[in-house]
C-alpha positions as CSV (number, residue, x, y, z in Angstrom):
1,M,55.4,14.5,1.4
2,T,55.8,12.0,4.2
3,R,54.3,12.7,7.6
4,D,54.5,11.1,11.0
5,R,51.0,9.8,11.6
6,E,51.1,10.5,15.3
7,E,52.0,14.2,15.3
8,L,52.6,17.1,13.0
9,P,56.2,17.5,11.7
10,E,58.2,20.2,13.5
11,G,60.2,20.9,10.4
12,E,63.6,21.1,12.3
13,G,66.4,21.5,9.8
14,E,64.0,20.9,6.9
15,V,63.6,23.3,3.9
16,R,60.0,23.4,2.9
17,S,58.4,24.8,-0.2
18,P,55.8,27.6,0.1
19,E,53.1,25.1,-0.9
20,E,54.2,22.6,1.7
21,A,54.3,25.3,4.4
22,A,50.9,26.5,3.4
23,E,49.5,22.9,3.6
24,D,51.0,22.4,7.0
25,A,49.5,25.7,8.2
26,V,46.0,24.5,7.0
27,V,46.6,21.1,8.7
28,A,47.6,22.9,12.0
29,H,44.5,25.2,11.8
30,V,42.2,22.3,11.2
31,L,43.7,20.3,14.0
32,D,43.1,23.2,16.4
33,A,39.5,23.4,15.2
34,I,39.0,19.7,15.6
35,R,40.5,19.5,19.1
36,G,38.6,22.6,20.1
37,G,35.3,21.1,19.0
38,E,34.9,23.5,16.1
39,S,35.6,21.1,13.3
40,P,34.2,22.1,9.8
41,D,33.4,18.4,9.2
42,V,33.1,15.2,11.2
43,V,36.2,13.0,11.2
44,P,35.1,9.7,9.5
45,A,35.4,6.6,11.8
46,Q,38.0,5.0,9.5
47,S,40.3,8.1,9.5
48,S,42.7,9.5,12.0
49,V,42.5,13.1,13.0
50,I,45.8,13.9,11.3
51,G,44.7,12.0,8.2
52,F,41.4,13.9,8.0
53,A,43.2,17.2,8.5
54,E,45.6,16.4,5.7
55,F,42.6,15.6,3.5
56,L,41.0,19.0,4.2
57,A,44.3,20.7,3.4
58,A,44.7,18.8,0.1
59,D,41.1,19.8,-0.8
60,A,41.8,23.4,0.1
61,A,44.9,23.3,-2.2
62,L,42.7,22.1,-5.0
63,D,40.2,24.9,-4.3
64,R,42.9,27.4,-5.1
65,R,42.8,26.3,-8.7
66,A,40.4,27.4,-11.3
67,P,36.9,26.3,-10.2
68,E,35.3,23.3,-11.8
69,T,32.3,25.4,-12.9
70,V,34.5,26.8,-15.7
71,I,34.9,25.0,-18.9
72,E,37.4,25.8,-21.6
73,P,37.2,24.5,-25.2
74,S,40.5,22.6,-24.9
75,L,41.7,19.2,-23.7
76,E,45.4,20.1,-24.1
77,R,46.2,20.3,-20.4
78,I,44.3,17.2,-19.3
79,A,45.7,15.3,-22.3
80,A,49.2,16.3,-21.3
81,L,48.6,15.2,-17.7
82,V,47.3,11.7,-18.5
83,D,50.2,11.4,-21.0
84,V,52.8,11.9,-18.3
85,L,50.8,9.6,-16.0
86,G,51.0,6.8,-18.6
87,D,47.5,7.1,-19.9
88,P,45.8,5.3,-17.0
89,Q,42.3,5.9,-18.6
90,R,43.2,3.4,-21.3
91,G,43.7,0.5,-18.8
92,Y,40.0,-0.4,-18.4
93,P,36.7,-0.3,-20.4
94,V,34.7,2.8,-19.8
95,V,31.1,3.8,-19.6
96,H,30.9,7.5,-20.2
97,I,27.8,9.5,-19.2
98,T,26.6,12.9,-20.1
99,G,23.2,14.7,-20.2
100,T,21.5,17.5,-18.2
101,N,19.8,15.5,-15.4
102,G,20.1,12.0,-14.0
103,K,23.7,11.4,-14.6
104,T,24.8,10.6,-11.0
105,S,21.8,8.3,-10.3
106,T,22.3,6.5,-13.6
107,S,26.0,6.2,-12.8
108,R,25.2,4.6,-9.5
109,M,22.8,2.1,-11.1
110,I,25.4,1.1,-13.7
111,D,27.9,0.6,-11.0
112,A,25.5,-1.5,-8.9
113,L,24.8,-3.7,-12.0
114,L,28.4,-4.2,-13.0
115,T,29.4,-4.9,-9.4
116,E,26.6,-7.5,-9.0
117,I,27.7,-9.1,-12.3
118,G,31.1,-9.6,-10.7
119,L,33.3,-6.8,-12.1
120,R,35.5,-4.6,-10.0
121,T,34.4,-1.1,-10.7
122,G,35.6,2.5,-10.4
123,R,33.1,5.4,-10.5
124,Y,33.8,9.1,-11.0
125,T,31.0,11.5,-10.4
126,S,30.5,15.2,-9.6
127,P,29.7,17.4,-7.8
128,H,29.8,15.8,-4.4
129,L,27.1,16.2,-1.7
130,Q,29.1,16.3,1.5
131,R,32.7,15.3,0.9
132,A,35.1,15.3,-2.1
133,T,35.9,11.6,-1.5
134,E,32.4,10.8,-2.8
135,R,33.6,11.6,-6.3
136,I,36.1,8.7,-6.6
137,N,34.6,5.3,-5.9
138,I,36.3,1.9,-5.9
139,D,34.1,-1.2,-5.5
140,N,31.0,1.0,-5.1
141,R,32.4,2.8,-2.1
142,P,34.1,6.3,-1.8
143,I,37.8,6.3,-1.3
144,S,39.1,7.2,2.2
145,P,40.3,10.7,3.0
146,E,43.8,9.2,3.4
147,R,43.7,7.6,-0.1
148,Y,42.5,11.0,-1.5
149,V,45.6,12.6,0.0
150,T,47.9,9.9,-1.4
151,L,46.5,10.2,-4.9
152,Y,46.8,14.0,-4.8
153,R,50.5,13.8,-3.6
154,D,51.3,11.1,-6.1
155,I,50.2,13.0,-9.1
156,L,51.2,16.5,-7.9
157,P,54.7,16.5,-9.4
158,F,53.2,15.7,-12.8
159,V,50.5,18.3,-12.3
160,E,53.2,20.9,-11.6
161,M,55.0,19.9,-14.8
162,V,51.9,20.6,-16.8
163,D,51.2,23.7,-14.9
164,A,54.6,25.1,-15.8
165,K,54.4,24.1,-19.5
166,L,50.7,24.7,-20.4
167,G,49.2,26.8,-17.7
168,T,47.6,25.9,-14.4
169,L,45.3,22.8,-14.5
170,S,41.8,23.4,-13.1
171,K,40.5,21.6,-10.0
172,F,38.3,19.4,-12.1
173,E,41.2,18.4,-14.3
174,V,43.4,17.4,-11.4
175,L,40.5,15.4,-9.8
176,T,40.0,13.7,-13.1
177,G,43.7,12.7,-13.2
178,M,43.4,11.4,-9.6
179,A,40.4,9.3,-10.5
180,F,42.1,7.8,-13.6
181,A,45.1,7.0,-11.6
182,A,43.1,5.5,-8.7
183,F,41.2,3.2,-11.2
184,A,44.4,2.0,-12.8
185,D,46.1,1.4,-9.5
186,A,43.2,-0.6,-8.0
187,P,43.0,-2.0,-10.8
188,V,39.4,-1.9,-11.9
189,E,37.7,-3.9,-14.6
190,A,35.3,-1.2,-15.6
191,A,35.1,2.5,-15.0
192,I,31.9,4.7,-15.0
193,L,32.7,8.3,-15.8
194,E,30.3,11.2,-15.4
195,V,31.2,14.4,-17.3
196,G,31.5,17.5,-15.3
197,L,30.2,20.1,-17.8
198,G,29.2,19.5,-21.4
199,G,30.9,16.6,-23.1
200,A,33.4,17.2,-26.0
201,W,35.5,19.6,-24.0
202,D,35.0,18.0,-20.6
203,A,38.2,16.7,-19.0
204,T,36.8,13.2,-18.8
205,N,36.6,13.1,-22.6
206,V,40.3,12.1,-22.9
207,A,38.9,8.6,-22.1
208,D,37.2,6.8,-25.0
209,G,34.0,5.3,-23.7
210,N,33.1,1.8,-25.0
211,V,29.6,2.8,-24.1
212,A,28.4,6.4,-24.2
213,V,25.2,7.2,-22.2
214,V,23.2,10.3,-22.9
215,T,20.6,11.2,-20.3
216,P,17.8,13.7,-21.1
217,I,19.3,17.0,-22.5
218,G,17.9,20.4,-21.6
219,L,19.1,23.8,-20.5
220,D,21.6,24.2,-17.7
221,H,25.0,25.9,-17.2
222,M,23.9,28.3,-19.9
223,E,26.7,30.7,-18.9
224,F,29.1,28.2,-20.2
225,L,27.2,26.1,-22.7
226,G,24.8,28.7,-24.1
227,D,21.0,28.7,-24.4
228,D,20.8,26.8,-27.7
229,V,19.7,23.3,-26.7
230,L,20.8,21.9,-30.1
231,G,24.3,23.4,-29.5
232,I,24.3,21.9,-26.1
233,A,23.4,18.5,-27.6
234,R,26.2,18.8,-30.1
235,E,28.7,19.5,-27.2
236,K,27.4,16.5,-25.2
237,A,27.4,14.3,-28.3
238,G,31.2,14.6,-28.3
239,I,31.5,11.8,-25.9
240,I,30.2,9.3,-28.5
241,K,33.4,7.9,-30.0
242,P,34.0,5.7,-33.1
243,G,32.8,2.1,-32.6
244,A,31.1,2.8,-29.3
245,V,27.6,1.9,-28.3
246,A,25.5,5.0,-27.7
247,V,22.7,4.4,-25.2
248,L,20.3,7.3,-25.6
249,A,17.5,8.4,-23.2
250,A,14.3,9.7,-24.7
251,Q,14.9,13.2,-26.1
252,D,13.1,16.0,-27.9
253,K,13.0,15.1,-31.6
254,A,15.5,17.8,-32.7
255,V,17.9,16.8,-29.9
256,A,17.6,13.1,-30.9
257,E,18.5,14.0,-34.4
258,V,21.7,15.7,-33.3
259,L,22.7,12.7,-31.3
260,L,21.9,10.3,-34.1
261,E,23.9,12.4,-36.6
262,R,26.9,12.0,-34.3
263,C,26.4,8.3,-34.2
264,V,26.3,8.0,-38.0
265,E,29.4,10.3,-38.2
266,V,31.6,8.1,-36.0
267,G,30.0,4.7,-36.8
268,A,28.6,4.1,-33.3
269,Q,25.9,1.6,-32.6
270,V,22.7,3.0,-31.2
271,A,20.3,1.9,-28.5
272,R,17.3,4.2,-27.9
273,E,14.9,4.4,-25.0
274,G,11.4,3.6,-26.2
275,A,12.8,1.5,-29.1
276,E,15.6,-0.9,-28.2
277,F,15.0,-0.6,-24.4
278,G,12.7,1.1,-21.9
279,V,10.3,0.9,-19.0
280,R,7.4,-1.5,-19.7
281,E,5.6,-1.3,-16.4
282,R,5.9,0.8,-13.3
283,E,4.1,0.5,-10.1
284,I,4.6,2.6,-7.0
285,A,5.6,0.5,-4.0
286,V,6.5,1.1,-0.3
287,G,9.9,2.7,-0.3
288,G,10.2,3.0,-4.0
289,Q,8.8,1.4,-7.1
290,R,8.4,-2.0,-8.8
291,L,9.4,-2.2,-12.5
292,T,9.4,-4.3,-15.6
293,L,12.3,-3.3,-17.8
294,Q,12.9,-4.1,-21.4
295,G,16.7,-4.4,-21.8
296,L,18.8,-5.1,-24.9
297,S,18.9,-8.8,-24.0
298,G,15.3,-9.4,-22.9
299,T,12.6,-8.4,-20.4
300,Y,13.3,-8.3,-16.6
301,D,10.3,-8.2,-14.3
302,D,9.7,-7.9,-10.6
303,I,12.5,-5.3,-10.1
304,F,12.3,-3.3,-6.9
305,L,14.0,0.1,-7.2
306,P,14.2,1.9,-3.8
307,L,14.1,5.3,-5.5
308,H,11.1,7.5,-6.2
309,G,9.9,9.1,-9.4
310,E,9.2,8.1,-13.0
311,H,12.5,9.7,-14.0
312,Q,14.4,7.2,-11.8
313,A,12.6,4.3,-13.6
314,S,13.8,5.8,-16.9
315,N,17.3,6.1,-15.4
316,A,17.1,2.4,-14.4
317,A,16.3,1.4,-18.0
318,L,19.2,3.5,-19.3
319,A,21.6,1.9,-16.8
320,L,20.4,-1.6,-17.6
321,A,21.0,-1.1,-21.3
322,A,24.4,0.5,-20.6
323,A,25.5,-2.4,-18.5
324,E,24.3,-4.9,-21.1
325,A,26.1,-3.1,-23.8
326,L,29.4,-3.1,-21.9
327,V,29.4,-6.8,-21.1
328,G,28.0,-7.8,-24.5
329,A,24.7,-9.2,-23.2
330,G,22.2,-10.0,-25.9
331,P,19.1,-12.1,-26.6
332,R,21.2,-15.2,-26.8
333,Q,23.1,-14.4,-23.6
334,P,20.9,-12.2,-21.3
335,L,21.9,-11.1,-17.8
336,D,20.8,-13.3,-15.0
337,P,17.4,-11.8,-13.8
338,D,18.2,-12.4,-10.2
339,V,21.5,-10.5,-10.6
340,V,19.6,-7.6,-12.1
341,R,17.0,-7.6,-9.3
342,A,19.7,-7.8,-6.6
343,A,21.6,-4.9,-8.1
344,F,18.6,-2.6,-8.4
345,A,17.3,-3.5,-4.9
346,G,20.6,-2.3,-3.4
347,V,20.8,1.0,-5.2
348,A,21.1,4.3,-3.3
349,S,21.2,7.8,-4.7
350,P,21.8,10.2,-1.9
351,G,20.2,13.6,-2.2
352,R,17.8,12.5,-4.9
353,L,14.3,12.5,-3.2
354,E,16.0,11.1,-0.2
355,R,14.1,10.8,3.1
356,V,16.2,12.1,5.9
357,A,13.5,12.3,8.5
358,A,10.7,9.6,8.6
359,G,7.9,11.8,9.9
360,E,7.5,10.0,13.3
361,G,6.5,12.8,15.7
362,G,7.2,15.4,13.0
363,P,7.0,16.1,9.3
364,T,8.7,13.8,6.8
365,V,11.8,15.6,5.4
366,L,13.0,14.9,1.9
367,I,16.0,16.4,0.1
368,D,16.5,16.6,-3.6
369,A,19.4,18.2,-5.6
370,A,17.2,19.6,-8.4
371,H,18.9,22.7,-9.6
372,N,17.4,23.5,-12.9
373,P,13.8,23.6,-14.3
374,A,13.9,20.1,-15.8
375,G,15.1,18.7,-12.4
376,A,12.5,20.7,-10.6
377,R,9.8,19.4,-13.0
378,S,10.8,15.8,-12.3
379,L,10.8,16.5,-8.6
380,A,7.3,18.1,-8.7
381,T,6.0,15.1,-10.7
382,A,7.4,12.6,-8.3
383,L,6.0,14.5,-5.3
384,T,2.6,14.3,-6.9
385,T,2.6,10.7,-8.1
386,D,4.7,8.9,-5.5
387,F,3.7,10.7,-2.3
388,R,0.4,11.8,-0.6
389,F,1.2,14.8,1.6
390,A,-1.7,16.7,3.2
391,R,0.6,19.7,3.4
392,L,4.1,20.2,1.8
393,V,6.4,23.1,2.5
394,G,9.6,23.7,0.4
395,V,13.0,25.0,1.5
396,L,14.8,26.5,-1.4
397,G,18.4,27.5,-1.6
398,V,19.8,28.1,-5.1
399,M,22.9,29.4,-6.9
400,R,22.5,32.9,-8.4
401,D,23.6,31.7,-11.9
402,K,20.6,29.3,-12.2
403,D,17.2,29.8,-13.8
404,V,15.6,30.6,-10.5
405,R,12.3,31.6,-11.9
406,G,12.1,28.4,-14.0
407,I,12.7,26.3,-10.9
408,L,10.1,28.2,-8.9
409,D,7.5,27.9,-11.7
410,E,7.9,24.1,-11.7
411,L,7.6,23.8,-7.9
412,E,4.8,26.2,-7.2
413,P,1.9,23.9,-8.0
414,V,3.0,21.2,-5.5
415,L,4.1,23.4,-2.5
416,H,1.8,25.0,-0.1
417,E,4.5,27.4,1.1
418,V,8.2,28.0,0.5
419,V,11.0,29.1,2.8
420,V,13.8,30.7,0.9
421,T,17.3,30.6,2.3
422,A,21.0,30.2,1.3
423,N,23.6,27.5,1.5
424,S,27.3,28.2,2.3
425,S,28.5,28.5,-1.3
426,P,29.8,31.9,-2.4
427,R,27.7,31.4,-5.5
428,A,24.5,31.2,-3.4
429,M,21.7,33.6,-4.3
430,D,21.0,36.2,-1.6
431,P,17.9,35.1,0.3
432,D,16.2,38.5,0.0
433,E,16.6,38.5,-3.8
434,L,15.4,34.9,-4.0
435,G,12.4,35.9,-1.8
436,A,11.5,38.7,-4.2
437,V,11.4,36.3,-7.1
438,A,9.5,33.7,-5.1
439,A,6.9,36.2,-4.1
440,E,6.2,36.9,-7.8
441,V,5.6,33.2,-8.4
442,F,3.9,32.1,-5.2
443,G,2.5,35.3,-3.9
444,S,4.0,37.0,-0.9
445,D,1.7,35.3,1.6
446,R,3.2,31.9,0.7
447,V,6.9,33.0,1.0
448,S,9.1,33.3,4.0
449,V,12.7,34.4,4.1
450,E,15.2,32.8,6.5
451,P,18.9,33.3,5.7
452,V,20.2,30.5,7.9
453,L,19.7,27.1,6.3
454,A,19.2,25.1,9.5
455,E,16.6,27.6,10.8
456,A,14.9,27.6,7.4
457,V,14.4,23.8,7.7
458,E,13.1,24.2,11.2
459,Q,10.7,27.0,10.2
460,A,9.4,24.9,7.2
461,G,8.7,22.0,9.6
462,E,6.6,24.4,11.8
463,L,4.7,25.7,8.8
464,A,4.0,22.1,7.6
465,E,2.5,21.3,11.0
466,E,0.4,24.5,11.3
467,G,-2.8,22.9,9.9
468,G,-2.7,20.1,12.4
469,E,-3.0,17.5,9.6
470,S,-1.2,14.2,9.6
471,G,1.0,13.3,6.6
472,V,2.8,16.6,6.3
473,G,6.2,17.1,4.7
474,V,9.2,19.3,4.0
475,V,11.2,19.1,0.8
476,V,14.6,20.8,0.7
477,T,15.9,21.5,-2.8
478,G,17.4,24.0,-5.3
479,S,21.1,23.0,-5.3
480,V,23.4,20.0,-4.7
481,V,25.1,22.1,-2.0
482,T,21.8,22.8,-0.2
483,A,20.9,19.1,-0.3
484,G,24.3,18.0,0.9
485,E,24.4,20.5,3.8
486,V,20.9,19.5,5.0
487,R,21.9,15.8,4.6
488,A,24.8,16.4,7.0
489,M,22.5,18.3,9.5
490,F,20.5,15.1,9.8
491,G,23.6,13.0,10.5
492,K,23.9,11.2,7.2
493,E,27.3,9.9,6.3
494,P,28.8,10.6,2.8
495,V,28.3,7.5,0.5
């Protein structure tokens, strides 16, 4: 659908489909909001008002499809879509990443390494923190809102063909098709794909990863994947394809055995954290940590990683091994150590123990997207080992389908008080219900309920400063949505 970039089409003499008319209505509504100073988002500097409105309309159209939180045990629809698109996912080597926690950070590190080596990269991750364009990256940067709209419109006729024949594609399936098409069109020389949910039945699994990366596996999305961690491991092991290199994070013994069985079944090569690669030394440094990593091709020392937590050091080792495996680096042909150092030094992982307020004249404010007990445990450990707060107050906004008590149990030892709240998602847990659970874990005297997220952050800052100590902090966590909304409150641009 072609539009005049200066003004909305009047549609004189033009017959428009109901879908096009609905999209125009959304664009008109958004334009009114933007011009009236009530924009639901900030127009990016590189976008026009019309272009950004069209992006919001396209994203709203995608939101009318089945939500991406739903997984079906079938690849039929996405396979049909990529078939009519010409199988764009087969036009570049792929690093495919699954696991319960650490996928996005590891994806970003792999992307940084491959970019620094000199490859043109595409990266597909989910969910996004602030804007859907974050999900599809070319050259380590999110695509523009205008490019997002173009991709959506380009594949929409093919999407509608599949919709009519096999049933309506989900939002995540359409986004996956858009990413594959974007990478083929660029073209990229390597793609890093993060699964949405699970592995074997995830839409990304129509791609055959040359390298399959499995981060630590635990319990999450139990309403879709079940509460059997070995069953979850088998589902995630489905991304390990014949002839691939499987790069495996340290796992519980039983989970590791499931993954190794899959590797034997399909004839995949294996690289294991703690055996073929890993973290040899870790030292906390200003703004992050300094590492010595054992890779598949040798040892790399004096690596500065501007991220916090032992879990990020492990993610770095995983990323290094994955990048080495993709480019074929080995003992006889290691990566250039200076390239590795430069790549890690430039890594960013927004919303992962990210400092959004520095603490000058007020508390330090950190945001973290931990949304399950394992993520909360990593967060709590990092807050203990990498920071020295005299007083730390949490702001917690979670989804009602999560293991809320498990998250609270992990955070209780490191937080002096907690302010419970809600983000804007319809899946958000009611603050009063969350407060009742929090009171059972923390005690009612350490729990405050503030339904409005912005006011909850402000209240947490006041509570942190009540004792008059220096070195006080606020950590906002519980959900990717919560972290993203607070990130926007502090004026951070999507990256």
